N, C-alpha and C positions, 0 to 999 in steps of 0.2 A: 537589467535584471529580469530573469524569467521566473515564472511561477509554474507549478505543476499544471495549473489551469491553461496557461499558454501552450504548454507542450501537449496536453491531452486534448486541446481544442482543435486539432487538425480534423479532417473529415472523420466523423464519428460513427463509422459503420459498426464499430464494436461495442458501442454503448446502447444497451437495450433495456427495456422495462417490460416485464411480463408477469402474469399471474402464475402461481404454482412453482415459484422458485424458492430457494433456501436463502435466508438472510442471516447475517451474523456480524458481530463486532470482534475485533481482533486485539486482544490485550497485549501489553508489553510482557514478554515472556522471560526476559532475563535483564538484570541490571547489575552494574558494577559500581557500587557506591564510591569507592576510592577514585575511580577514573571518570565518574559522571557519564557512564555509558548505559544506554538503553537499547534493547534489541527486540524485534518482533515483526509481525506481518504488517506491512504498510497497506497491502490490498490482497485479497484472495479472490481469484477469478472462478476457480472450481474447487470444490472440496475433494477429499481423498477418494471419494467414489466417482469423481468427475461430474457431479451435479453442478450446474451453473449456480453461482452464488449471487445474491442480491445485496448491495451495500446498504448502509444506513439511510441513504437517500432514496432507496428503492430502485436503483439502477444496476445494470450489469455491464461488465467490461470484458470483452473477449480476450483470451490469453495473448494473442498476437498484438492487440492494441495496448494492453498493459505492458508488455515487453517493450514496445516502441517508446511509450511514454516514460517508462523507468529509465531506459538508456538515455533519452534526451535530458531527463532531469539530472542524471549523474554527470553527463557531459557538460551541461551548461549552467547548472545551478548549485546543487549540493548543500543548500542551506535549509535549516529547520527553523520554524517560527513558533509563535505562541498563538494558538486559537485562530489562525488565519488573519491575525490583526497586526502582529509585530514580528519582523524578521530578526535575524542575527542572534538567535537563541541557541542554536545547535548547528553542528557540522556533521554531514554524512560521513561515516567511516567504514560502512559495510553495506553492500547491496548485491542481491542476486535474485533474479527472477527464475523460480524453479518451474520451468516448463517440463512436460513429459520427456522431451528429448534430453534435456540436461540431467534429469533424474536418472534416466537410463544410462547416460554416459558416466555418471557418478556411481553407478551400481546400486542406486536406491530403488527398491522394488516399487512398481506402480501401485498406488493405493496407500503408500506410507505417508506421503506428504501431499498437501494440496498444491494446485497450480497457483502460485502467487508470488508476490514480491516481498522478500525478507530484507529488512534494513537494520542497521545499527547507527545510532546517533550519539555523538559526544555532546552533551548538554553543556554549553558554555555560560549560561545565565544562571546565577545562583538561585534566584527566585523561582525560575522554571524548574530547576532541579529539585528544589524543596517540594514543589507541587507533584513532581513525578514520585518522589519518595513517599509523600503522605497519601497518595492515591487520587489526588485531584485530577491528575492527567494519567489515567490508567492505560491509555492506548494511543496509537498513532492515528492521525487523521490527515488524509491527503485531500487536496482541493482540486477540482477539475470542472471544466465546463465543456459542454458538447450539445449537439442537437439531439434531442430525444427522438427515438424511433420506436413506436409501439409495435410490438409483435404479438400475434395471436397466441393464445394458450394452445398447447398441443392437443 
C-alpha cells in the first residue's frame, strides 16, 4: 500500500518554504448527499494570479511536483482515509491537475482557475460521511513528506 507521503517523498526539489507567500485552506466545494460524493481542491500550487501558494504546514509545492505526485497517487493508491489515521474510508472517483497547459487546452482562460489538483471522493464509511455533512471535515487534507529547502525571500 502506498500513501501520498510515499509518492511525494521523491527528491523534493518542488517543496519550498519562504516568506511572503500566500497560504490558504481548500474547502469541499460540492457534495452529492445521495451518492456520498465530495469534490474540491486537494492542493493548490498557485492561485489564479499565479502567486505561489503556501499550504497549512507552511510549505510550497511546485506545479510539476504536484502533478507527478497526483499521477502516482491515482495510479497506485486511490484510497481516502480519515485524518491520516485510518484508511479505507473513501475511493477516488475524479482527479485532474489543472496546469496552465491543460487549462489552455480546455479553453479555460488563464486566471480563471488556480494551478491545482481537483479531486472527487466517494465516501464509503458512514461515520466519515456524517462528519463531511455536519462540517467536521470541511476540506481535503493530503499527506506528504519531503526534505524542506529554505529559499530566500525575493
